[in-house]
N, C-alpha and C positions, 0 to 999 in steps of 0.2 A: 568816047561818050558811052556811058553805061546804058543798060537795057531800059531801066525805068525813065531816065532822063530823055532818051530817044523817043519813047512811046508814052510820055506823060499825058499828052492831050487825050489820047484814046483811053488810057487808064482812068483818068478823071471822069470822062464821059461815061464810061462803063460803070464805075463805082457809084456815080450819081444816079444812074438809072436803076441799079439794083437797090440802092438805099431808098429810093422812092417806092419801089415795089414792096420792100419790107414795111415801110410806113403805111402803105395802103392796105396791106394784109393785116397788120396788127392794130392799125388806128393810132399809132404813136408818131404823129407827124412832127412833134417837137424834137424828136430824137433823130430826125433824118440826117443831120450833119454828123452825129455820132456814128451812125451806121456807115456813112460814106467814109469816114476816117478809119473805121475798123476794117473795111474792105480794102482801102488803100494800104493799110499797114500789112495786111496779109499778102497783098501783091508785092510790096517791097521785100518782105521776108522770102517769098518764093521766087523772086526774079533771078537769083543766081542759078536756079535749077532749070532755066529755060534752055532747051536744046533746039537750035534751028533745023536740025535734020528731022525732027519729029513733027514740026508744024509751023504755021505762021505765028508771028508775035500776037496778032489780034486774037487768034484762037486761044492761045495760051492765056492771055489777059482775061478773055471772056470766061473761060473755064474756071479760073481762079476766083473771079468775081461771083460766079454762080455757086461755087463751093463755099465761099464766105457767106453768101446770102443764106444758104442752107444751114450753116453753123449757127448763124445769128438767130434764125427762126427756131431752130431746135433749142437753143439756150433760152430764148424768151418763153417758149412753151414749157420748158422744165421749171423755170422760176415762177411762172404763172400758177402752176399747180402745187407749188411747194407750201407746206403747212408751216407756219411760224410757231416754233416751240419755245423760243427764248425771249418772248415778249415780256415786258415788265408790266404788271397789272397797274392800272390807274388807281390812285387813292380815292 
C-alpha cells in the first residue's frame, strides 16, 4: 500500500480544511473544491519524498497542505493586482 492510499482520509480532511480557509480569506467560496483538488495534487506529487525517519505522516501531510495554501494565496494575490494589457476594446 502506498503512502497516499494509506493516509487518504487524513489527506482529504486536511486539504478540505485548508481549502475552506483559502475561501474564507479570499471570499471565493465557489472555488473551494478547486482549492481542495490543487492541495491534494501537491500532496500526491510530494508523497514519494516522505521519509519516516524525519517525522510522522500526519505532520508531513499537514505541512504540505500549509505550503499549498500559501502558494495558492500568493498566486491569487498576484493575479488580483495584475493589469490586463491585452484586452480587446469594445466596439
